N, C-alpha and C positions, 0 to 999 in steps of 0.2 A: 793613556787610558781613555776609554770612551766617556763622554760627558755624562754626568748623573742626569737621570730623567727629568728631575724638577729644577735643576740648577738655574736655568734661564728664567723660570717662573719665580724662583726665590730672588734673583737679581732684580726682577721687575718690581717685586714687593718692596725692595729697599730703595727704590727711586723716590719715594715720597713717604712722609710719616702717615698721612691719611691714605693708606694703601687699600687695595681691593678687599682684603679680608677684614680690615677695620671697618670699611664702609658696609660690608655685608652684615657684620655683627651689630653695627649701629642700626641698620634697617630692621633687624629682628628685635630691637628694643634694648640692646646692650648699652651700658653706661661706660664710656671711655674714660679711663683714669690714667693720666700721664704721670710719669715719675722719672727721676734722673739719677738716683743714688741707691746703693745697696743698703744704706741705712733705712730706707723705706722698704718694708718687707713685701716683696713682689707677690708671694703666695696669697697674702691677705687682701690684695687688691683684686683678686679674682673670685671673690665670694658672690654667690647668686648671679645676678645679671651684670655685675661689674666685670670689666676686663682691663688688664694692664697694658700700657704701651710705653716702653722705655723710650724717652724722647731723643730724637735725632734731628739733624738738619741736613739731609742729603742734598747734593748739588749746590752747596753753598758757594756763592760768588763774593760780591762786594759786602763788606761789613761796615760801611760808612755810617749807617744810621745807628747801629749799636755802639760804634766807636764814639759817636756824638754824645750818647746818653751814658755810656759806661767807661769811656777812655780806651786807649789802645793797649793799656797794660793789664788787661783782664784776659783770661784764657779764651782761646778761640771757640771752644765748645759752648761756653755760656753766652758769648757774643752771638754765635750762630743761632742759638735757640731764641735769643731775643729778636734777632733780625727776622727769623722765620715767623715768629708771633706777630711782629709788626707788619709783615707782608700778608697776614691772614692765613698762614699755613697751619695754624693750630686751632682754628675755629671748631674743629671736630671734637675737641676735648670738652668733657662735661665736668671734670674735676682734676685738679692738679695737686698731687700728693708730694710734698716737699719736706725738706729738713734743713736745719740750720747748720749742717755739717760744713758747708763751704759758703763763706760769705759772698763770694762772687755769684754763686747760684741764688743766694738769698736776694741779691740785687736784681737778678732776672725776675724772680717772683714778684718783688715789690714793684718793679717797673710795669710788669704785665698787669698787675692789679691797679696801680695808680693811673695808668694810661688807658685802662679798659681795652686791652688789645684783643681779648678773646671775644669775638662776636657770637656769643651763644647765650641766650637768655637764662639758661639754667646752669651756667658755669659757676663753679665754686672751687674753693681751694682750702687746703689744710697744711700746716707746717708744724713739724714736731721738733721738740727740744731734745736732742740726742745726747746721751752721756759720753764723757771723754774716757771712761775706763770701764772695765767689766767688774762689777761688784753686785752684791745683793741689792744695795740701794739703787745702783745704776739700772739694774734689770727692772726694778719696780717703777722707776721713773719712766723708762723706755716703754714699758707695757702700758702704763697709764696714758702716756702721750699718744701712742698709737691708737688706743681705744678712744680717747677724747677728741683728737684732732683729725683722725682719718676714718675710723670705723663708724663712730657716732654720726658725723655729717653724712656719710654715705647712706646710713640707715634712715636718718630723719629727712633728708632732702630728696633722696632718690628711691627710697623704699628697698634698699639692698638688705638681704638677709645676712646678718653677721653673727648669727648664733654659733654655738660651739659645733653643732652638726654641720653648718655651712662652712665653717673654717676647716673642719676635717675633710669635707668633700673637696674644697679648693686645694688643700695640701695633697690629697690623693691624686688629683689631676696634675698638679705641679710635679709630684714625684714620678708620674708616668713619663712626663717630658724629660726629667732629669735622668731617668733610667736609660733613655735612648742615648743621651750624651755621654753617660758613663761608659756605655758599651763602645760607642764610636771613639771616645778618648783612648780606650784600651787598645784600639786598632793602631793608634799612632805609635805604639811602642815597638812595632815590627821594624825590621831592618829596611824593608821595602813596603811602606804603608800603602793601603788601598784608598786613602783619602789625602788630598793635598792641603797645604796650609790655607790657600785661598778658599777652597771648598768648605773646610771646617769653619772658617771665620764667617762665611756667608750663612751657613746653617745656624751658627750661634746667634748671629744678628737677627735673623727672621724669628727665632724663638723668643726674642725679647720684643720685637717690633710688631708682632701679630697676636691676635687673640689665641690663647693656648688651645682651646677646643678646636679651632679651625685649622691651626697649623699642625696639630698632632698627626692627623692621617697622612699628610705629606712627609713628615719626618719619619713616621713608622715605615712607610714605603721606601724611603731613602735608606733606612737602616737595613731593610731586607735586601736591597740592591747591593749595599756595601758588603754584606755577609758573603755574597757570591761573586763579588767583583774581582777580576784578575788584575794584579798590578802590572806595571810595565816590566818587560823581561829583565832590564838592568836598572838597578837603583841609581838615580841621578843625583843623590844628595851628597854634598861635600861636607856638610856639618849639620848638627842637630842642636837646637837652642830652646830655651824656655824664655818666653816673652813676658815681662812683668811691667806693670805701670798703670797709668791713669786711663781715663775714658778713651776708648779706641773703637769708633764705629765706622771707620773707613777701611774696608777690606783690601784696599789698594796697598796698605802697609804689609799685609801678609803676601800680597802678590809680588811686591818688590823683593821680599826675602825669597820667595819661590823662584823668581827669575835669577837670583844669585845662587840658586841651588842650595839654599839654606832652609832646612826643614824645621817648622815650628812644632816641636814635639809636645809641648804643653803651654798653656797660657794662663797668666794670673793678672788679668787687667779688667777694668770695668767694661762690661759687655762680653766678658770671656766666660769660660766654663768653670774656672776655679775662682771663687767658691760658688758662683751663681747657679751652677748646674749640678749641685750635689743634693741627693734626696734628704728630706727633713724627717727625722725619726719622731713619731708621735706615740706616746703611751695611751692606752685606753683610759686609764685613770688620770686625773689632773686636768687643769684648764688648758685647752688647746692653744688659746691665744698666748698665754705665758710661755708655753713650750716653744711655739714658733718664734717669739721674740727672743727667747734665750738662745735658740739656734742661730739667729741672725747676728746677735751680739758676739757669740763665741766664735763664729766663723768669719766675722767681719775683719778684714785686714787692711782697712783704709789707714793711711799714715796719719790721719787725724788722731788716732789712738796713739798717745805718746808715752803710755806707761811702759816700763821696762819689759814686762812680760809680753806685751803686744809687739814691741820692737823685735824681740827675739823670736816670737812666733812667726812674724813675717819672713825673717831670714831663714828660719828652719823650714818654712813652707817651700821657699825657693830651692833650698838644698835638697829637700825631699823630692820635689818634682824633677829636679835635674837627675837625681839618682834613679827614681822609678821609671822615668821616660828616657833614660840613657842619653841625656843631653851633653853636648860637648862644651856648652857655654850658656851665658845668660845675656839677654838684651833687656836693659831697663829703658823704657820709653816714657816720656813725659810731655804732656801738652804744654806748649809754651805759656809761661806765666801762671802755671798751676802751683800755688804756694806749697801745698802739702807734698806733692810728688816731686817738686823741685828739690826739696831738702832730702827726701827719701832717695831719689835717684843719685844725687851727688855723693851722699854718704855711702850708700850700699854698693855703688859701682866699685868703690875702693875696698869696702869690707868683704864683699863676696870674692873679690880677686885675691886679696892679701890674706884674709883669715880663713876663707873656705876653699881657696885654691881653684876657683872656677873662673875661666876666662870671661870677662864681663865688659859689655859695651854700654855706655850711657848715651841716650839720644834725646835731644830737646827738639820737638817737632811742632809744626803747625797743625791746626785741626784737620785740614785737607792735605793729604800727602801725595795724592796721585800726581805723577809726573815729576816727582822730586829727584832730580839727578844727584844732588848732594847726598841724600839719604841712601840711594843705591850705591854710591861710591863708598860710603862708610861701611855699609853692610858687606860689600865685596872685600874691603880691606880686612874686616873682622874675620870673615870666613878664611881668608888667606892666612891670617895669623894663627887660627886654630889648626889649619892644615900644617903649617910650619911647626907648631908645637908637637903635633902628632909625629912628625918626621924626626924631631929631636928626641922625643921619648922612645921612639922605635930604635934609634941609633944607640941610645943609652942602654936599652935592654939587650941589644946585640953584643 
């Protein structure tokens, strides 16, 4: 297929956290709010002149400095963020919205604060205490934490409008973005889809890494292009999978699967489209903030939630995605030394295979996966096992 019109522009935007669209929004008086977790409600960070940037550390090389401060047994994502802050690559941030969901990420925030790594005179930060289960008490705690630790500082220090009307306007813009991804995701159900795994991953990443208002026109144009795009004459995919797991902002991962002719039909990982790119329903009556917080808690599928209903919810989501997107198998990926996903990947790789009957591969990976021959070999072997299973089932039917 011919390259998408803006794909190279999107790739350029992903080369650095302080990208072209971020700088343009800052020039126009925008307040850059960095965050790194679904527990922090993205839509609320886009009220008024504030705009969200989900933090990444593209082109990460040596992690020697972060290893000195944080040890080598901390996940690569958190160490890469610390390294980038130490290098001055996050000085564009005005506010860092964080949560205590991951203690490794808390260490990043503490080090950034104690070492005064953000060279920005108006830099501030807030950290929320997030609940461990979904309950009326948990929702009340979560809502009050978001109000006190995130919205109030944005209003008092930066003059951001966080009124009910402003929240509803931010959600409306967020939903416009999500509607684009819902339609593009539906295109991936086709036998011969008009979008590749690598392309979808890139689109997803830029939607998180850029100001929503500035990336929306490009994504709308890309959607129009996809609506009329002709797929390759012959489908080249040997297998279709759902990718599930932890933070994944290196689209080389999807590129490796693509090169193995393995199609990513759906994704349920941090920086992915499920659940981050689903529209937020808002009633006209009732407090908008509480409704948004309820949505994020109900849809949050982080393995930090250890209640039985959330464990089952996560498994059922994977099963449902595999069914709806006609996947042949599941790939669980986990950033090395990620405590929560380490447990989830190990257990569910076996559960999904034995109890749900889905071929499942578990992968423990580095933060940067580009050029990983070992990963490519494992994916290739998994694809071949799926093909072999199809042959066996075909023979049994005959």
